[in-house]
C-alpha positions in Angstrom: 17.0 7.8 33.7 16.8 11.3 35.1 15.8 14.5 33.2 15.3 18.1 34.1 12.6 18.9 31.6 10.7 17.8 28.6 8.6 19.3 25.8 6.4 18.2 22.9 7.0 19.4 19.3 5.3 19.0 16.0 6.8 16.9 13.2 5.6 15.4 9.9 4.7 12.1 11.7 2.9 13.8 14.6 3.8 15.4 18.0 7.0 13.9 19.3 8.5 14.6 22.7 12.1 15.2 23.9 13.6 15.3 27.5 16.9 16.8 28.6 19.3 16.6 31.4 22.5 18.4 32.4 24.6 16.7 29.7 22.2 16.9 26.8 19.2 15.0 25.4 17.9 12.4 27.9 15.2 10.9 25.7 13.1 11.2 22.5 9.6 9.8 22.2 7.8 9.2 18.9 4.1 10.0 18.8 1.7 7.7 20.7 -1.9 7.4 19.5 -2.8 10.6 21.2 -0.9 13.6 22.4 -2.1 13.0 26.0 -0.6 9.5 25.8 2.8 10.8 24.6 2.9 13.3 27.5 1.9 10.6 30.0 4.7 8.3 28.7 7.3 11.1 29.2 6.1 11.7 32.8 6.3 8.0 33.5 9.7 7.7 32.0 11.1 10.9 33.6 9.0 11.4 36.8 11.1 14.3 38.0 11.0 16.3 34.8 8.7 19.3 34.3 7.3 20.4 31.0 9.1 23.5 29.9 10.7 25.5 27.1 13.9 23.7 25.9 17.4 25.1 26.2 19.2 26.2 23.1 21.1 23.0 22.4 17.9 21.0 22.8 16.0 23.4 20.5 18.7 22.8 17.8 18.2 19.0 18.3 14.4 19.5 17.8 15.0 21.5 14.6 17.3 18.7 13.3 14.7 16.0 14.1 11.9 18.0 12.4 14.1 18.5 9.3 15.0 14.8 9.2 11.4 13.7 9.4 10.6 16.1 6.5 12.9 14.0 4.4 16.0 16.2 4.6 19.1 14.2 5.1 20.0 15.9 8.4 23.0 14.5 10.4 22.1 14.2 14.1 25.3 12.5 15.2 26.5 15.7 16.9 23.5 16.0 19.2 24.8 15.7 22.8 23.1 12.8 24.7 22.8 12.4 28.5 23.5 8.7 28.9 23.6 8.6 32.6 22.3 5.2 33.7 22.6 3.6 30.2 24.6 0.3 30.4 28.1 0.4 28.8 27.2 -2.1 26.0 24.1 -0.2 25.1 26.2 3.0 24.9 28.5 1.3 22.4 25.6 0.1 20.4 24.0 3.5 20.3 27.3 5.2 19.2 27.7 2.7 16.4 24.1 3.2 15.3 24.5 7.0 15.2 27.3 6.5 12.6 24.8 5.1 10.1 24.1 7.8 7.6 20.5 8.8 6.6 19.2 6.8 3.7 21.4 3.7 4.5 20.9 0.6 6.6 22.9 -2.0 8.4 21.9 -5.3 10.0 22.0 -6.2 13.6 25.0 -8.4 12.7 26.7 -5.6 10.9 26.5 -3.4 14.0 27.8 -6.3 16.2 30.7 -6.7 13.8 31.5 -3.0 14.1 31.6 -3.4 17.8 34.2 -6.2 17.5 31.6 -8.7 18.9 30.3 -10.6 15.8 28.3 -13.1 17.8 26.2 -10.5 19.6 23.6 -9.6 17.0 20.8 -10.6 19.5 22.2 -8.4 22.2 22.4 -5.5 19.7 18.7 -6.0 18.9 17.8 -6.0 22.6 19.8 -2.8 23.2 18.1 -1.1 20.3 14.7 -2.3 21.5 15.4 -0.2 24.6 16.7 2.8 22.7 15.5 5.9 24.6 16.8 8.3 21.9 14.6 7.5 19.0 15.6 9.3 15.7 18.8 10.7 17.3 20.0 7.2 17.7 18.5 5.9 14.4 17.6 2.4 15.4 15.1 2.4 12.4 18.1 2.1 10.1 19.1 -1.3 11.6 17.4 -4.3 10.0 17.2 -8.0 10.7 19.0 -10.6 8.6 18.2 -10.8 4.9 16.9 -7.2 4.8 13.8 -7.9 6.9 12.6 -4.9 8.9 12.9 -6.7 12.2 11.2 -5.2 15.3 10.5 -1.7 16.4 9.3 -0.7 19.9 7.7 2.7 19.1 4.0 3.1 18.6 3.0 1.7 15.2 5.7 -1.0 15.4 7.3 -2.1 12.1 4.9 0.2 10.1 6.5 3.2 11.8 10.0 1.8 11.2 9.3 1.4 7.5 7.7 4.8 7.3 10.8 6.4 8.8 13.1 4.7 6.4 10.9 5.7 3.5 11.1 9.3 4.6 14.9 9.0 4.3 14.7 7.1 1.0 16.5 4.1 2.6 17.8 1.2 0.5 19.2 -2.2 1.4 22.7 -2.7 0.0 22.3 -4.0 -3.6 18.5 -3.6 -3.6 16.6 -1.5 -6.1 14.5 0.0 -3.3 13.5 -0.6 0.3 12.3 -4.2 0.6 11.6 -4.3 -3.1 9.8 -1.0 -2.7 6.6 -2.8 -1.6 3.9 -0.5 -0.4 3.4 -0.4 3.4 0.7 1.3 5.6 1.9 4.4 7.3 0.2 3.4 10.6 -0.4 0.5 12.9 -3.7 -1.2 12.1 -4.2 -2.6 15.6 -3.8 0.8 17.2 -6.2 2.3 14.6 -8.9 -0.3 15.2 -8.5 0.1 18.9 -9.0 3.8 18.7 -12.1 3.5 16.6 -13.6 1.0 19.1 -12.9 3.4 22.0 -14.1 6.6 20.3 -17.4 5.3 18.8 -19.5 2.3 20.1 -21.4 2.2 16.8 -18.2 1.8 14.9 -17.1 -0.9 17.4 -20.3 -2.9 16.4 -19.4 -2.5 12.7 -15.9 -3.7 13.3 -17.2 -6.8 15.1 -19.6 -7.5 12.2 -17.0 -7.1 9.5 -13.9 -8.6 11.2 -10.2 -7.7 11.0 -8.9 -4.7 9.0 -7.5 -6.2 5.8 -6.8 -3.2 3.5 -3.8 -3.7 1.2 -2.0 -1.0 -0.7 -1.7 -0.9 -4.5 1.8 -0.8 -5.9 2.6 1.8 -8.6 5.8 2.8 -10.3 4.9 6.5 -10.2 2.4 9.1 -9.2 1.9 9.8 -12.9 0.8 6.2 -13.7 -1.3 6.0 -10.6 -3.3 9.1 -11.6 -3.3 8.1 -15.3 -5.0 4.8 -14.3 -7.5 6.7 -12.1 -8.4 8.9 -15.0 -9.0 6.0 -17.3 -11.2 4.3 -14.8 -13.4 7.3 -14.2 -17.1 6.7 -14.9 -16.5 3.2 -16.3 -17.3 -0.2 -15.0 -14.2 -2.1 -13.8 -13.9 -4.7 -16.6 -14.3 -2.1 -19.3 -11.8 0.3 -17.7 -9.3 -2.5 -17.2 -9.5 -3.5 -20.9 -9.0 0.1 -22.0 -6.1 0.7 -19.6 -4.5 -2.5 -20.9 -4.8 -1.3 -24.5 -3.2 2.0 -23.5 -0.3 0.3 -21.9 0.1 -1.9 -24.9 0.9 1.2 -27.0 4.2 1.3 -25.1 5.7 -2.2 -25.4 9.2 -1.1 -24.4 7.9 0.1 -21.0 6.2 -2.9 -19.4 5.2 -1.0 -16.2 3.8 1.9 -18.3 5.0 4.9 -20.1 6.7 7.9 -18.6 4.9 11.3 -19.2 7.2 12.2 -22.1 6.5 9.0 -23.9 2.8 9.6 -23.4 3.0 13.1 -24.8 4.6 11.7 -28.0 1.7 9.3 -28.6 -0.8 10.6 -31.2 -4.4 11.3 -30.4 -5.5 8.8 -33.0 -3.6 6.0 -31.2 -5.0 7.0 -27.8 -8.6 7.2 -29.1 -8.2 3.9 -30.8 -7.3 2.3 -27.4 -10.8 3.4 -26.2 -10.1 6.7 -24.5 -12.6 9.4 -24.9 -11.6 12.9 -26.1 -12.0 14.3 -22.6 -9.8 11.6 -21.1 -7.1 12.2 -23.7 -7.0 15.8 -22.8 -6.9 15.0 -19.1 -4.0 12.6 -19.5 -2.1 15.0 -21.7 -2.5 17.7 -19.0 -1.3 15.2 -16.4 1.7 14.5 -18.5 2.5 18.2 -18.9 2.2 18.9 -15.2 4.4 16.0 -14.4 7.2 17.0 -16.9 6.9 20.6 -15.4 7.5 19.2 -11.9 4.1 20.2 -10.6 3.2 16.5 -9.9 5.5 15.1 -7.2 7.5 11.9 -7.4 6.5 9.1 -5.1 9.4 9.9 -2.8 8.3 13.5 -2.7 4.7 12.6 -2.1 5.6 10.4 0.8 7.1 13.4 2.5 4.2 15.8 1.8 1.2 16.6 3.9 -2.2 15.3 2.7 -3.5 18.9 2.1 -0.4 19.9 0.1 -0.8 16.8 -2.2 -4.5 17.5 -2.7 -3.8 21.1 -3.6 -1.0 20.2 -6.1 -2.8 17.3 -7.8 -6.2 18.9 -8.2 -4.7 21.5 -10.5 -4.6 18.8 -13.1 -7.5 18.5 -15.5 -9.8 15.6 -14.6 -8.2 15.2 -11.1 -10.7 16.1 -8.3 -10.4 15.8 -4.6 -12.0 12.3 -4.5 -9.3 10.9 -6.9 -6.5 12.3 -4.8 -8.1 10.9 -1.6 -8.1 7.4 -3.2 -4.4 7.9 -4.1 -3.7 8.9 -0.5 -5.5 5.9 0.9 -4.6 3.1 -1.5 -1.1 4.1 -2.7 0.4 6.1 0.2 -1.4 4.4 3.1 -2.3 7.7 4.8 -4.1 7.1 8.1 -6.6 9.9 8.3 -8.5 10.3 5.1 -12.3 10.3 5.0 -13.7 10.8 1.5 -17.1 12.1 2.5 -18.2 12.8 -1.1 -17.9 9.0 -1.9 -21.3 7.4 -2.3 -20.1 4.1 -0.9 -18.9 5.8 2.3 -22.2 7.7 2.8 -24.2 4.5 2.0 -22.2 2.5 4.5 -22.8 5.3 7.0 -26.5 5.2 6.4 -26.6 1.5 7.0 -24.3 1.5 10.0 -26.0 4.4 11.8 -29.6 3.4 10.6 -30.4 6.6 8.8 -33.5 6.8 6.6 -31.6 8.3 3.7 -28.1 8.6 2.5 -26.6 11.4 4.6 -24.9 14.5 3.2 -21.1 14.8 3.3 -21.2 17.3 6.2 -23.0 14.8 8.5 -20.4 12.1 7.8 -17.6 14.6 8.4 -19.1 15.7 11.7 -19.3 12.1 13.0 -16.0 11.4 11.5 -14.2 14.0 13.6 -14.2 11.5 16.5 -12.5 8.9 14.4 -9.4 11.0 13.8 -6.5 10.4 13.4 -7.5 7.0 11.8 -10.4 8.0 9.5 -8.9 5.9 6.7 -9.7 2.8 8.7 -13.2 4.0 9.4 -13.7 4.6 5.7 -12.6 1.0 4.9 -15.1 -0.3 7.4 -17.9 1.9 5.9 -17.2 0.6 2.5 -17.5 -2.9 3.8 -20.8 -1.9 5.4 -22.1 -0.8 2.0 -21.1 -4.0 0.4 -22.8 -6.1 3.2 -25.9 -3.9 2.9 
């Protein structure tokens, strides 16, 4: 395909790229592991294009893509595409895919049926696998049979596809939430581990010693309950905290997954203290409930669209919620890729053992070394925790 120019632009998932020709957008590229790799891919794909300021219609397309990736249900079906060189069947697949509204999905077979070719689901998948217009032609809204995510050719693979659908609040027809609303990492583990190996030889040795990255996210019905559990667990051993949290949940038998904040606010101090909560934790949980009812604590859907810093700023306004607690939420509930809790003792102990320091280092030292691990410091943190356990 030919293009006259291209540019990179910032979005909530990283720096994307867009190319244009005489008839409109000639290609959209999702972020690679690094900005230099995204730029290099655009130059390979469009060798005659020069990096330049976009024309007005392309700038409008960029604004629409940015808004869509912020979680706004923006319709991009009117963005003009330059399909010069795109095979006829692929054009038909792309036009049918553009008709899928944000927040909804179809299967490859559904798209094939819309084309009047019900036996061509495999060919539809192959066409979408070569889609040069990511986001504008929303191939992330097309699933495999049975609601499975299927493949995705962009950097990050299926994890990126799921993340895009979560940003849109996508649901399978008849399902309560996307794929049962199971938690999914917001990055590709293989790419993250590869980056750590390349950026830090000491970290590469630790990865070899520990083995594959096996972090799994924790499912939660709401931000309120995730933080409530974190407050209960503060400064307690795991078994004791689990027993107290179970007794707190038992106070609300009609809510098997846990109470909503209004239910919690109606519970008496006497009942909460009888479950094993200290006075300080009762006060913290009540403050969390008040902030949630007031709208200061985001919903899960809102949190998935927010930047890490904004989440930290909002949640640390709650009594008993510090930066470390929010960082654990970002890592283990939202699957954010670039969180390094430098105040965590386990992280610093793992750093001491990995880098053979005489003493546990201060947070600033870990942060300085950690700069080279970005944008996958979450994965580095996981390996440092494993180092502390091994030590």
